[in-house]
Residue, then its C-alpha position, 0 to 999 in steps of 0.5 A: m513293316n518297320i525297317l526304321h533306321l535302315m531307311e534313314i541311312k543315306q549312301i549305304t552300300p546296297y548289299r549291306e542294306s539288303a543284309l540288314r533288311q534280311v536280319l531285321m525281318k528275321m528278328m521280327s519274325r522271331a520276336l527279337d528286339a535286339c541282337i548282339v553280334t560277336d563274330l567279326s566276319v558277320i560284323r564286317w559283312l553287316t557294317g564294313f568294319s574291318g578292325s580286329s576288335a568289335r561288337l555290334i548291337v542291332t535293334r529295330e530302331k538303331s544299331w551300334l558298333f562298339t570298338d576301341f580307341r585304336y579304330k576310332e578313325q577307321a570305324s568312322r570311315e568304314v561304318d555307315v549303318a551303325e553309330v560308332v561307340i568307342a568303348s574305352e572300358g569295354f563292351a560289357a561296361e557300355l551295356n551296363s551304362g544304361r544308354y542303349f535300349l534293347g527292348e525285352t528280348v535279346a539274341l546273343q550270337s552263341d556260336n562265336i563267343t566265350w562262356h566268360e564273355a557271354t556270362r559278363i554280358i548277361e550279368q550287365l543286362h541285370g535281368k531286364q531282358r530275356v537272352i536267347p542264344v542263337d547260332t547259324f543265325f546269319d548263314e542263310f543270308r551270307m550263303v547267297k551273294h549280292d551282285l556287288e559281292l560277286v564283283k569283289m570275289r571275282r577280283a579276289a580270284e583274278i589276283s590269286e590266278m595271277v599269283f599262281e601263274k607267277v609262282i609256278s614259273m619259279i618252281s625248280p629243284s633249287v627252290t623250296e616249298l617255303d619259298i613258294a608259300a612266301e612268294i604267294s603271300f608277298q604277291h597277293k599283297k603286291l597285287g592288291a589283296e589284303k592278305d592270304s585267305f588262309d596259309p598257302i598249302v605247298a606240298s610236294g612228293p609224298r607230302s602232297a598226300m596230306p590234304h592240309a600239309k604245311p610248307t617245309p624247307a624241302p626242295f622240289k624234286k624231279g618227277e614229283l607232283i606238287v599241290i598248291d592250294m591258295g587264296c586271298i582276301y580282297e575288300g573282305y571277300a575270299s578266293d580259294h583254288t587248288r592246282t596240282v602240277a608236276l616237276g618234270r614227267v611223273s609216273s603213269e600211276a600219278r598221271n592216271v590219278y590226275r586224270i580221274v581227279k580232273e574228270a571228277q572235278e569237271l563232273g562236279i561243276a557240270s552236275a551242280k544244279c539249283g534246287m539239288m541238295a548239297k550232299q547230292l552233288d557230293e554223292e555224284v562225284r564221290l560215286f565217280i571216284n569210288a567207281h575207279g577204286y579210290a573210295e578210301e582215298f577221298g576222305h573230305g567233303l567235295g567243297h564248302g561255301v566261300g565269302f567273307e570267310v574262306h570256309e562257310e556254308p553251304r558245306i558240299s559234303p555227305n552231310g550237306e543239307h542245304l539246297l543249292q541256290e542261285n548266287m551261292v558261291f562254293t568250291i568243288e575240290p575232289g582229291i585222291y591221296l595215296p600216303g607215301k606216294f602222292g596226292v592230287r587235288i583240283e579246286d575251283t570256286v564256282v558261282m551257282g547260276l540258274h542254268g549251272a555252276t560257273p567257275l571264278q577261275s579260268l586256270s587250265k586243268e591240264l597237268i602242267e609238267l614244269 
């Protein structure tokens, strides 16, 4: 099989070499001569380029990374699997230049492009190539992580764990949700992360019943639960975890719901097996929560894949059709939300192994009463 330019590249990062091999093999199997990639997370996964402006063309002979002048030096340092092109007039104009041989059949990543840009690209090809829209083209490869990717994901999880330990010690009635959210972002960067993997969720009291609540200037109150959902990006890879803590002693109802969620989350980790359907894992945990009378209060999926993006495949939900495989990385995060009262969610990111799932986090799941 003709791998071509991949074989010529020296000192290529091993998991990027593996990724490009897989992509080229899939292209060959579908008789695709070239693929135009528009999703920045896919571009970073394939090339290492971390800038905010890029397009990538992968062909059987060669690959090109297109960016603008702002990233000229950065791209030359980060990219070793493609020729860097500074597209001063834009990507579409470069296509129109005729300098790039794309063959006869070109795949266009249709799940991450505007209609305006897609139309311009097709126009610049002047009908010389047959354009094939593709979506979820890279998901099957990104779901299964290389060992070097797992090293980075473990480090991302470690950084977030350290930050969590720091910020919970700050919680008191004189501190607000926004204070803690800001501290999370600050400490992530201070400890070596690029940034948050998503805006931190810090929600206390009745607001903790909102799964994706935004932090407010509300101060914490004694006797309330606090949901803290957070993660960071380390060398491109995301972490994600949630813990629910209490400021002082909470009601017996809150303690009971916490126990149910904790047991459900532990059940999810213990039940995950290679070869099972993602929706089967969701169902096992959902049935457990349903049996305790909270069927309507657990309204989201059990989890989601994590990698270059904090939400990617596989989806661990009632509609999750993927089979769990070794080295897949995903969250297990059941929750129970009682509007007007409180919410509880506990989340770990796990690595699927041949003999079960192992959390990246080592944080305690016992209810912490601050």
